[in-house]
C-alpha positions, 0 to 999 in steps of 0.5 A: 223702670216701667219702660224697661219692664223692670216693674214687678207685682210688688208689696211695699211694707210700713214706711214704704207706703203699705202699698201694692204695685202692679206693672199693669192690670191688663187690657181693662180700664185701670183707674176704675173700680173693677170689682173683685172678679178675677176672671174678667176678660182682659185682666193680666195675670198681675191684675188677677192677683191684685183683685184676688188679694184685694177681695181677701182684704175685704173678706178678712177685714169684715170677718175680723171686725165681726169678731171684735178683734183689732185689725191684724197685720196687712199680711193676715188681712191679705192672705188669711190662712190661705197657703197660696196667698201667703206664698204670693204675699211673701214673693211680692214683698221680696219683689218690693225689696228689689224694686225699692233697691232699684229706685234708690239706685236710680235716685242716686244716679240721677241726683249725681247727674243733676249735681254734675250738671249744676256744677258746670 
């Protein structure tokens, strides 16, 4: 999927891992901690979005902790009350549904192909 540019900035909820996926962070060292500065040179648009959302998680998590409340949903941690973040989160969740479907389809296709090869 990556080779075909089918990976989108996405969110996979609950049993799908509670994880975010980005096709690329840009021209930066992708496996190092980049901090939360979304204006860093070399970040892709997706990289900027992920850093911004992850910074929101820290701020909203600490704010929630200081109030003594249990942690809210991932959506609330990531977005708080920011309308733009809420819209982005919903789009990432939609993207995750699309990618999950594509992954599932690819697994079925490859499974059938392996089964066919073994039966020869």
